[in-house]
C-alpha positions as CSV (number, residue, x, y, z in Angstrom):
1,M,120.2,-89.7,87.9
2,T,123.7,-88.4,87.4
3,V,126.2,-90.5,85.6
4,R,130.0,-90.5,85.7
5,A,132.5,-91.5,83.0
6,V,135.2,-94.1,82.8
7,V,137.2,-93.0,79.7
8,A,139.9,-94.5,77.5
9,A,141.5,-93.0,74.4
10,G,144.1,-94.0,71.8
11,T,145.6,-92.9,68.4
12,D,147.7,-94.6,65.8
13,I,149.5,-93.5,62.7
14,G,148.3,-96.6,60.8
15,H,150.3,-98.5,58.1
16,V,150.2,-95.9,55.2
17,R,150.3,-92.3,56.4
18,E,153.7,-90.6,57.0
19,G,152.4,-88.7,60.0
20,N,149.4,-88.6,62.4
21,E,147.0,-85.8,61.6
22,D,144.5,-86.9,64.2
23,S,144.1,-85.3,67.6
24,F,141.9,-86.1,70.6
25,L,140.8,-84.6,73.8
26,A,139.7,-86.7,76.7
27,E,139.3,-84.4,79.8
28,E,136.0,-85.3,81.5
29,P,133.5,-83.9,81.0
30,L,134.8,-82.7,77.5
31,F,135.8,-85.2,74.8
32,A,136.7,-84.7,71.2
33,V,138.2,-86.3,68.1
34,A,139.6,-84.2,65.1
35,D,140.9,-85.5,61.9
36,G,143.1,-83.0,60.1
37,M,143.6,-82.5,56.4
38,G,146.0,-80.5,54.2
39,G,149.1,-82.6,54.3
40,H,151.0,-83.9,57.3
41,R,152.0,-80.6,58.8
42,G,148.7,-78.7,57.9
43,G,146.5,-81.5,59.1
44,E,148.3,-81.8,62.4
45,V,148.2,-78.1,63.0
46,A,144.5,-77.8,62.1
47,S,143.3,-80.7,64.3
48,S,145.4,-79.7,67.4
49,L,144.6,-76.0,67.0
50,A,140.9,-76.8,66.9
51,L,141.0,-78.8,70.1
52,E,143.2,-76.4,71.9
53,T,140.6,-73.7,71.1
54,I,137.6,-75.5,72.4
55,E,139.5,-76.8,75.5
56,R,140.7,-73.3,76.4
57,M,137.3,-71.7,75.9
58,F,135.6,-74.5,77.9
59,A,138.1,-74.0,80.8
60,R,137.2,-70.3,80.9
61,G,133.4,-70.9,80.6
62,E,133.3,-68.9,77.3
63,G,130.2,-69.9,75.3
64,E,128.4,-73.1,74.6
65,L,130.0,-76.1,72.9
66,V,128.7,-75.1,69.4
67,E,130.1,-71.6,69.9
68,Q,133.4,-73.1,70.9
69,V,133.5,-75.2,67.7
70,R,132.7,-72.1,65.6
71,E,135.5,-70.2,67.3
72,A,137.8,-73.1,66.6
73,N,136.8,-72.9,62.9
74,R,137.7,-69.2,62.9
75,A,141.1,-69.9,64.5
76,V,142.0,-72.6,61.9
77,F,140.8,-70.5,59.0
78,E,142.8,-67.5,60.1
79,R,146.0,-69.6,60.5
80,S,145.4,-71.2,57.2
81,T,144.9,-67.8,55.5
82,L,148.0,-66.2,57.1
83,D,150.5,-69.0,57.1
84,R,151.3,-70.2,53.5
85,A,153.0,-73.3,54.9
86,V,149.6,-74.6,56.1
87,A,147.4,-72.9,53.5
88,G,144.2,-74.9,52.7
89,M,144.3,-76.9,55.9
90,G,141.2,-78.0,57.7
91,T,139.9,-80.6,60.1
92,T,136.8,-82.6,61.1
93,L,135.7,-82.3,64.7
94,T,133.3,-84.4,66.8
95,A,133.0,-83.2,70.4
96,A,130.9,-84.5,73.3
97,L,130.1,-82.7,76.6
98,L,128.8,-84.7,79.5
99,E,126.1,-82.7,81.4
100,G,124.6,-84.6,84.3
101,D,122.5,-87.3,82.6
102,H,122.7,-85.8,79.1
103,I,125.4,-85.7,76.4
104,R,125.7,-82.7,74.1
105,L,127.4,-83.3,70.7
106,A,128.8,-80.9,68.3
107,H,129.9,-82.2,64.9
108,V,131.5,-81.2,61.6
109,G,132.9,-83.6,59.0
110,D,133.1,-87.4,58.9
111,S,134.5,-88.3,62.3
112,R,131.7,-90.1,64.1
113,A,129.9,-90.5,67.5
114,Y,128.2,-93.8,68.4
115,L,126.0,-94.9,71.3
116,V,126.1,-98.4,72.5
117,R,123.0,-99.3,74.6
118,D,121.8,-102.8,75.5
119,G,124.5,-104.2,73.3
120,R,123.4,-102.4,70.1
121,L,125.5,-99.8,68.3
122,R,123.7,-96.7,67.0
123,L,125.3,-93.9,64.9
124,L,124.5,-90.4,66.4
125,T,126.2,-88.2,63.8
126,E,125.8,-87.6,60.1
127,D,128.8,-87.7,57.7
128,H,129.4,-84.5,55.9
129,T,130.7,-86.2,52.7
130,L,129.9,-86.1,49.1
131,V,128.9,-89.8,49.0
132,H,126.5,-89.4,52.0
133,R,124.8,-86.6,50.2
134,M,124.5,-88.8,47.1
135,V,122.9,-91.5,49.4
136,L,120.4,-89.0,50.7
137,E,119.6,-88.0,47.1
138,G,119.1,-91.6,46.1
139,E,122.1,-91.8,43.8
140,L,123.9,-94.3,45.9
141,T,123.0,-97.1,48.3
142,E,124.6,-97.4,51.8
143,A,126.6,-100.4,50.6
144,E,127.9,-98.5,47.5
145,A,128.9,-95.6,49.6
146,E,131.1,-97.7,51.9
147,V,133.3,-98.6,49.0
148,H,133.0,-95.5,46.8
149,P,136.4,-94.1,45.7
150,H,135.3,-90.5,46.7
151,R,133.9,-91.5,50.2
152,S,136.4,-89.3,52.0
153,I,135.6,-86.0,50.1
154,L,134.1,-83.7,52.7
155,T,131.3,-81.2,52.0
156,R,131.9,-79.5,55.4
157,A,135.0,-79.1,57.6
158,L,136.5,-76.7,60.1
159,G,138.9,-74.0,58.7
160,V,137.8,-74.0,55.1
161,D,135.5,-71.0,55.4
162,P,135.2,-68.1,57.8
163,D,132.0,-69.6,59.2
164,V,130.7,-73.1,59.5
165,E,127.5,-74.9,60.2
166,V,127.7,-77.2,63.2
167,D,125.4,-80.1,63.9
168,E,124.3,-80.1,67.5
169,I,122.6,-83.2,69.2
170,T,121.6,-83.5,72.8
171,L,121.0,-87.1,74.1
172,E,119.8,-88.4,77.4
173,V,122.1,-91.1,78.7
174,R,122.0,-93.6,81.5
175,A,124.4,-95.9,83.4
176,G,125.5,-98.8,81.2
177,D,125.7,-96.7,78.1
178,R,128.9,-96.4,76.2
179,L,129.9,-93.7,73.7
180,L,132.5,-94.1,71.0
181,L,134.1,-91.1,69.3
182,C,136.4,-92.0,66.4
183,S,138.0,-90.8,63.2
184,D,137.1,-92.4,59.8
185,G,140.4,-94.3,60.0
186,L,138.6,-96.7,62.3
187,T,135.2,-96.9,60.6
188,G,136.8,-97.0,57.1
189,M,138.5,-100.2,58.1
190,L,136.0,-101.9,60.4
191,P,132.3,-102.4,59.6
192,E,129.8,-101.3,62.2
193,P,128.8,-104.9,63.2
194,R,132.4,-105.7,64.0
195,V,132.7,-102.4,66.1
196,E,129.6,-103.5,68.0
197,E,131.1,-106.9,68.6
198,I,134.3,-105.5,70.0
199,L,132.6,-103.0,72.3
200,G,130.4,-105.8,73.5
201,A,133.2,-108.2,74.2
202,E,135.7,-105.8,75.9
203,V,134.2,-104.5,79.2
204,E,137.3,-102.5,80.1
205,P,137.4,-99.2,78.0
206,Q,141.1,-99.3,77.4
207,R,141.1,-102.8,76.2
208,A,138.2,-101.9,73.9
209,V,140.1,-98.9,72.5
210,D,143.3,-101.0,71.9
211,R,141.4,-103.8,70.2
212,L,139.6,-101.4,67.9
213,I,142.8,-99.8,66.8
214,R,144.6,-103.1,66.5
215,E,141.9,-104.7,64.2
216,A,141.7,-101.5,62.2
217,N,145.4,-101.8,61.5
218,D,145.0,-105.5,60.7
219,A,142.4,-104.6,58.2
220,G,144.8,-102.4,56.4
221,G,145.4,-99.3,58.5
222,V,145.2,-97.0,55.4
223,D,144.5,-93.9,57.6
224,N,145.3,-92.5,61.0
225,I,143.2,-94.3,63.6
226,T,141.7,-92.5,66.8
227,A,139.1,-93.8,69.2
228,I,137.7,-92.6,72.6
229,V,135.5,-95.0,74.6
230,I,133.3,-93.4,77.3
231,A,131.7,-95.9,79.7
232,L,129.0,-94.4,81.8
233,T,128.2,-95.6,85.3
234,D,125.9,-94.5,88.2
235,A,127.5,-91.6,90.0
236,D,125.2,-92.1,93.0
237,I,126.6,-95.5,94.0
238,D,128.9,-95.3,97.0
239,P,132.2,-97.1,96.0
240,S,132.6,-98.1,99.6
241,E,129.2,-99.8,99.9
242,G,129.6,-103.4,101.0
243,D,133.1,-102.9,102.3
244,T,133.8,-105.2,105.2
245,S,137.2,-103.7,106.1
246,A,135.7,-102.0,109.2
247,T,134.5,-105.3,110.6
248,T,137.8,-106.9,109.9
249,D,139.8,-104.1,111.6
250,T,137.5,-104.3,114.7
251,A,138.1,-108.1,115.0
252,A,141.8,-107.6,114.6
253,L,141.8,-104.9,117.3
254,G,139.9,-107.2,119.6
255,G,142.4,-110.0,119.2
256,R,145.3,-107.7,120.0
257,A,143.4,-106.5,123.1
258,E,143.0,-110.0,124.3
259,R,146.7,-110.8,124.0
260,T,147.6,-107.5,125.7
261,S,145.4,-108.3,128.7
262,G,146.8,-111.8,128.9
263,S,150.4,-110.6,129.1
264,A,149.4,-108.1,131.9
265,E,149.2,-111.1,134.3
266,Q,153.1,-110.9,134.6
267,E,153.3,-107.4,136.2
268,P,156.6,-105.7,135.6
269,P,158.7,-104.5,138.6
270,R,157.5,-101.3,140.1
271,P,160.1,-98.4,139.7
272,T,162.0,-97.2,142.7
273,P,161.1,-93.7,144.0
274,R,164.2,-92.3,142.3
275,S,163.5,-93.8,139.0
276,L,159.8,-92.8,139.2
277,A,160.7,-89.3,139.9
278,S,163.2,-89.3,136.9
279,S,160.5,-90.6,134.6
280,R,158.2,-87.8,135.6
281,R,160.6,-85.0,135.3
282,P,159.6,-82.7,132.4
283,K,162.0,-82.6,129.5
284,P,162.9,-79.2,128.1
285,P,161.1,-78.4,124.8
286,W,164.0,-76.7,123.1
287,P,165.6,-79.7,121.3
288,K,162.4,-80.6,119.7
289,L,161.5,-77.0,118.9
290,A,165.0,-76.5,117.4
291,T,164.5,-79.6,115.3
292,W,161.0,-78.5,114.1
293,V,162.3,-75.1,113.1
294,G,165.2,-76.6,111.3
295,V,163.1,-79.0,109.4
296,T,160.6,-76.2,108.5
297,L,163.3,-73.9,107.3
298,G,164.8,-76.7,105.2
299,I,161.5,-77.4,103.6
300,L,161.0,-73.7,102.9
301,V,164.4,-73.5,101.3
302,L,163.9,-76.5,99.2
303,A,160.5,-75.3,98.1
304,F,161.9,-71.9,97.1
305,V,164.8,-73.5,95.2
306,G,162.3,-75.8,93.4
307,L,160.0,-73.0,92.6
308,R,162.8,-70.9,91.3
309,L,164.1,-73.8,89.1
310,Y,160.6,-74.4,87.8
311,L,159.9,-70.7,86.9
312,D,163.3,-70.5,85.1
313,S,162.2,-73.4,82.9
314,Q,158.9,-71.9,81.9
315,W,158.3,-69.5,78.9
316,F,155.3,-67.7,77.5
317,V,154.4,-64.9,75.1
318,G,152.4,-62.0,76.5
319,V,152.0,-58.2,76.6
320,S,154.4,-55.6,78.1
321,D,153.6,-51.9,77.7
322,G,151.1,-52.6,74.9
323,R,153.6,-54.7,72.9
324,V,154.1,-58.4,72.3
325,A,156.8,-59.7,74.6
326,V,158.6,-62.9,75.6
327,Y,158.5,-63.8,79.3
328,R,160.3,-66.2,81.5
329,G,158.2,-67.7,84.2
330,I,154.4,-68.3,84.3
331,P,151.6,-65.7,83.8
332,A,150.5,-65.6,87.4
333,Q,150.9,-63.6,90.7
334,V,151.3,-64.7,94.3
335,A,150.5,-62.3,97.0
336,G,151.1,-59.4,94.6
337,F,154.4,-60.7,93.3
338,D,154.8,-61.6,89.6
339,L,156.1,-65.1,88.9
340,N,157.7,-63.9,85.6
341,H,159.8,-61.3,84.0
342,V,160.2,-59.8,80.5
343,V,163.1,-61.2,78.5
344,V,162.4,-59.7,75.2
345,E,160.0,-56.8,74.4
346,T,159.2,-56.6,70.6
347,S,157.9,-53.7,68.6
348,I,154.7,-55.6,67.6
349,P,151.6,-53.8,68.9
350,A,149.6,-56.1,71.1
351,D,146.3,-54.8,69.7
352,A,147.3,-55.8,66.1
353,A,147.9,-59.4,67.4
354,T,144.7,-59.7,69.5
355,S,142.6,-58.7,66.5
356,F,143.1,-62.3,65.3
357,A,141.1,-65.0,67.0
358,L,144.3,-67.0,67.1
359,Y,146.0,-64.6,69.5
360,R,143.1,-63.4,71.7
361,D,144.7,-65.1,74.7
362,L,147.9,-63.1,74.4
363,P,147.1,-60.8,77.4
364,D,146.7,-64.0,79.5
365,G,149.9,-65.5,78.1
366,I,150.5,-68.0,75.3
367,T,152.7,-70.7,76.9
368,A,155.7,-72.3,75.1
369,D,157.9,-75.3,75.9
370,D,161.1,-73.3,75.7
371,R,162.6,-69.9,74.7
372,E,163.0,-71.1,71.1
373,E,159.3,-72.0,70.8
374,A,158.3,-68.6,72.3
375,Q,160.4,-66.9,69.8
376,Q,158.8,-68.9,67.0
377,I,155.4,-67.8,68.3
378,V,156.5,-64.2,68.2
379,E,157.7,-64.5,64.6
380,Q,154.5,-66.1,63.6
381,I,152.6,-63.1,65.2
382,R,154.9,-60.7,63.4
383,R,154.2,-62.3,60.0
384,D,150.5,-62.5,60.6
385,T,150.1,-58.9,61.8
386,A,152.2,-57.8,58.8
387,I,150.0,-59.6,56.4
388,G,146.9,-58.1,58.1
389,Q,148.3,-54.6,57.7
390,Q,149.0,-55.2,54.1
391,D,145.5,-56.4,53.5
392,A,144.1,-53.5,55.4
393,G,146.2,-51.1,53.3
394,A,145.2,-52.8,50.1
395,G,141.5,-52.5,51.1
396,G,141.9,-48.8,51.9
397,G,143.5,-48.1,48.6
398,A,140.7,-49.8,46.8
């Protein structure tokens, strides 16, 4: 049996943090939660970069989920190494991919995935933390670990090392199951029995998410709080089954037919031969044709103007003649025509940029919100490639 998902997600800064370092992805069939670390800027960059990487690779069909997470690790690590402003950053990541009647999980860190089945909450992932390791080694009890001052110290995270070990779990699911993905800002504030109660009480996924976040804040909100609730239903059930609208419409039509036949007893006056001939005289098609042509041309003009305005507002960084360039428009073609043009062509070799995992999508275009952001991307590429060349030179000299 195939299941489909009804999904809700939310995130909140909490009561203590200055910024939100959590990120989430909820685009069926792919869902993920990432909790960044390394200060407000670094944590936010790490979590968003990790999710952008797996989302992009999934959209292109590149690799399995675990491979996508490993590539996200490389992207975060490279950025952390090349950009001093975010040096030392990293992120947790718990991702779920719905595949028919199975869920595939990939997990690094202390964000969590839970399954709710028949009203019971079950933890699917293992925290990669110092205190959990101590529990496994018998140095702490589960109760002691929940309140240990070092419970947030991670033993594994994305972006800390060039390679990372990723936990992978595959689970068979069925209609009626619920999945919860969340950051430790939720589980650190609410005990699992309370999470189970809330998920059991709130049938609608968005109400469940909102209540979980609200109660985590009420309990202190000492960290950013993020939750995704995925309610699974039977995809084979026809949503229109049991719909009586067709019967109702038929009855309504029958009533109208009866009233029409009743009014036909009062026959209207028959037209005179002249008026009958007039009514049958064919009308020339030209006015309607002219109107149709005018409307069509108007629509085409409006569409062209709208497309032009849209393209003029779009920016991306790509490759022109083997060099990094800033483009206006979108990285696409229609009927052989480019929907973009080069605005600035830099002296940065494209090959030097695409040697980094962070910029492997450069030939396909790295989109930006505006020209200023596109220029910022170019400057970041310039700095990263310059550092890479210095490192290569230093290695050669050694």
